C-alpha positions in Angstrom: 35.2 -12.1 25.9 33.9 -14.2 28.8 32.5 -12.2 31.7 35.2 -9.5 31.9 33.9 -7.2 29.2 30.2 -7.3 30.2 31.1 -6.9 33.8 33.3 -3.9 33.2 30.7 -2.1 31.1 27.9 -3.0 33.5 29.9 -1.4 36.3 30.6 1.7 34.3 26.9 1.9 33.5 26.0 1.5 37.2 28.4 4.3 38.1 27.0 6.6 35.4 23.4 5.9 36.4 24.2 6.6 40.0 25.6 10.0 39.1 22.6 10.7 36.8 20.3 9.8 39.7 21.9 12.2 42.1 21.9 15.0 39.4 18.3 14.4 38.3 17.0 14.3 41.9 18.7 17.6 42.7 16.9 19.0 39.6 13.6 17.3 40.4 13.6 18.8 43.9 14.0 22.3 42.5 10.6 22.3 40.6 7.2 22.5 42.2 5.8 19.2 43.4 2.5 17.8 41.9 0.0 15.7 43.5 -0.8 13.7 40.3 1.2 12.4 37.4 2.4 15.4 35.4 4.0 14.9 32.0 4.9 18.6 31.9 7.4 17.9 34.6 9.9 17.1 31.9 9.4 20.5 30.3 10.2 22.2 33.6 13.3 20.1 34.1 14.6 20.9 30.7 15.3 24.4 32.0 17.6 23.1 34.7 21.2 22.6 33.5 21.7 20.1 36.3 19.0 17.9 34.9 20.4 18.2 31.4 23.7 17.0 32.8 22.0 14.1 34.4 20.3 13.1 31.2 23.6 13.3 29.4 25.1 10.9 31.9 22.1 8.6 31.4 23.0 8.5 27.7 26.6 7.4 28.6 25.1 4.8 30.9 22.9 3.5 28.1 25.8 3.1 25.7 27.8 1.2 28.4 24.7 -1.0 29.1 24.2 -1.8 25.5 27.8 -3.0 25.2 27.4 -5.1 28.3 24.1 -6.6 27.1 25.6 -7.4 23.7 28.5 -9.3 25.2 27.0 -11.0 28.3 23.9 -12.6 29.8 21.1 -10.4 31.0 21.1 -12.2 34.4 24.7 -11.2 34.9 24.6 -7.6 33.7 21.5 -6.2 35.3 22.0 -7.5 38.8 25.3 -5.5 38.9 23.1 -2.4 38.8 22.3 -3.0 42.5 25.5 -1.0 43.0 23.7 2.1 41.8 22.2 2.6 45.3 25.4 2.6 47.4 27.2 4.5 44.6 24.5 7.2 44.5 24.6 7.5 48.3 28.4 7.9 48.1 28.2 10.5 45.3 25.5 12.6 46.8 27.6 13.9 49.8 30.7 14.0 47.5 29.0 16.4 45.2 28.2 18.6 48.2 31.9 18.4 49.2 31.2 16.2 52.2 33.0 13.1 53.2 30.9 9.9 53.3 30.6 8.3 56.7 32.5 5.2 57.7 29.2 3.4 58.2 28.1 4.2 54.7 31.4 2.8 53.2 31.0 -0.3 55.4 27.5 -0.9 54.1 28.7 -0.4 50.6 31.2 -3.2 51.1 28.5 -5.4 52.5 26.3 -4.9 49.4 29.3 -5.6 47.1 30.3 -8.7 49.0 26.7 -10.1 48.9 26.4 -9.3 45.2 29.7 -11.0 44.4 28.7 -14.1 46.3 25.4 -14.3 44.6 26.7 -13.9 41.1 29.6 -16.3 41.7 27.2 -18.8 43.0 24.7 -18.4 40.2 27.4 -18.1 37.4 24.9 -17.1 34.7 25.7 -18.4 31.3 24.1 -18.2 27.8 23.8 -15.3 25.5 20.6 -16.0 23.5 20.0 -13.0 21.3 16.5 -13.5 19.8 13.2 -14.2 21.5 9.9 -14.6 19.6 7.1 -12.1 20.2 4.9 -14.9 21.4 7.2 -15.3 24.3 7.4 -11.6 25.0 3.6 -10.8 24.8 2.5 -12.3 28.2 5.6 -10.7 29.9 4.9 -7.3 28.4 1.2 -7.5 29.4 1.8 -8.6 33.0 4.6 -5.9 33.3 2.3 -3.2 31.9 -0.4 -4.1 34.4 2.0 -4.0 37.3 3.4 -0.6 36.2 -0.1 0.9 35.9 -1.2 -0.5 39.3 1.9 0.7 41.1 1.7 4.1 39.5 -2.0 4.5 40.3 -1.4 3.5 43.9 1.6 5.9 44.2 0.0 9.0 42.8 -3.0 8.6 45.0 -0.7 9.1 48.0 0.8 12.4 49.2 4.5 12.9 48.5 6.6 10.7 50.9 8.4 7.4 51.1 5.4 5.2 50.2 4.7 7.1 47.0 8.4 7.2 46.1 8.7 3.4 46.7 5.7 2.6 44.5 6.9 4.8 41.6 10.5 3.5 42.1 9.3 -0.1 41.7 7.3 0.8 38.6 10.4 2.5 37.2 12.4 -0.7 38.0 10.0 -2.8 35.9 10.3 -0.4 33.0 14.1 -0.3 33.2 14.3 -4.1 33.3 12.1 -4.4 30.2 14.1 -1.8 28.5 17.3 -3.8 29.1 15.7 -7.0 28.0 14.4 -5.6 24.7 17.6 -3.6 24.1 19.6 -6.9 24.3 17.9 -8.2 21.1 17.8 -4.8 19.4 21.6 -4.3 19.8 22.2 -7.7 18.2 19.8 -6.9 15.3 21.8 -3.7 14.8 25.0 -5.8 14.6 23.6 -8.4 12.3 21.2 -6.5 10.0 22.6 -3.0 10.2 20.7 0.2 10.8 17.8 -0.8 8.5 17.1 -3.9 10.5 17.4 -2.0 13.7 14.9 0.6 12.6 12.4 -2.0 11.4 12.4 -4.3 14.4 9.6 -4.0 17.0 12.1 -4.5 19.8 13.7 -1.1 19.0 10.5 0.8 19.4 9.4 -1.3 22.4 12.6 -0.6 24.3 12.4 3.1 23.3 8.8 3.3 24.7 9.7 1.5 27.8 12.7 3.7 28.3 10.7 6.9 28.0 8.2 5.6 30.5 11.0 4.7 32.9 12.5 8.2 32.6 9.2 9.9 33.3 8.4 7.6 36.2 11.9 8.1 37.6 11.5 11.9 37.7 8.3 11.6 39.6 9.8 9.0 41.9 12.8 11.2 42.7 10.5 14.2 43.3 8.1 12.2 45.5 10.4 11.4 48.4 13.9 10.9 49.7 16.5 9.0 47.6 16.6 6.3 50.2 12.9 5.5 49.5 13.0 5.4 45.7 16.5 4.1 45.0 16.3 0.7 46.9 13.0 -0.1 45.2 14.5 0.9 41.8 17.8 -1.0 42.1 16.5 -4.2 43.8 13.4 -4.3 41.6 15.5 -3.9 38.4 17.9 -6.6 39.5 15.2 -9.1 40.4 13.1 -8.4 37.3 16.1 -8.6 35.0 17.3 -11.8 36.5 13.8 -13.4 35.9 13.8 -12.1 32.3 17.2 -13.6 31.7 16.2 -17.0 33.1 12.6 -17.2 31.9 12.6 -15.3 28.6 16.2 -15.6 27.4 16.6 -19.1 28.9 19.9 -18.3 30.5 21.4 -20.9 32.8 22.3 -20.6 36.5 23.7 -23.1 38.8 21.4 -25.3 40.8 21.8 -27.9 43.5 23.9 -26.9 46.5 24.9 -23.7 44.8 21.4 -22.4 45.7 22.6 -22.1 49.4 25.4 -19.6 48.8 23.2 -17.9 46.2 20.5 -17.4 48.8 23.0 -16.2 51.4 24.4 -13.7 48.9 20.9 -12.4 48.1 20.2 -12.1 51.8 23.4 -10.1 52.4 22.5 -7.7 49.5 19.0 -7.1 50.9 20.4 -6.6 54.4 22.9 -4.2 53.1 20.3 -2.2 51.1 18.0 -2.1 54.1 20.8 -0.8 56.2 21.5 1.9 53.6 17.8 2.9 53.8 18.2 3.6 57.5 21.1 6.0 57.0 
């Protein structure tokens, strides 16, 4: 299967997530804002057909992501989700029947070029499917601490870019953990069937992380403009997932002189994302 199948499904998942983000933000902006963290926000959103459509698109994205993670390394699949940001910014005016600007399209190509250079330079390999809980525990503890700190910092601020960025970063950590845990859970489903899937701790851990990510995402989208929450979400998810792939799943990336084009590619991606933020 090589890299073609996981890359294809990762791109489909990124496109689906971008569409879901646009739809969910439109719904989130239609309900009253809250100063604190309000779990009841989901109940309000359930009454919005646009939000339900967005969640349905998230399900499609999740299925595509599961196939991608089952067939390719985490450090290849998740960085491709950086494309969610430019795709979301392209889809937002398209759904309002407006043409995207030439500058936006150019910046999209910059992000794609940088991401392509970075991934070709890193050339992630390895498809380890099982990681012991002893290896996961410190990662889960550190991630939970970071999510709590970012969320607490964000909700203490008034709605705006800073709050949206904090909640977007917390969401990114949860999404990365969801992907990492899902990778093992999907393989357990294939090897041990539904019984093994329903009795593995990874299944419930990625489910809990996914629920937290969705709740945080709605608050992030409601807290400020898309250009504040989405860069933190996409870059944070890509960076965290890459680290999980290398440090937890022990996936291999090129070293030596390949680090130079890798660094250049990452720099181009960051520059492209920051340029998109200034749109």
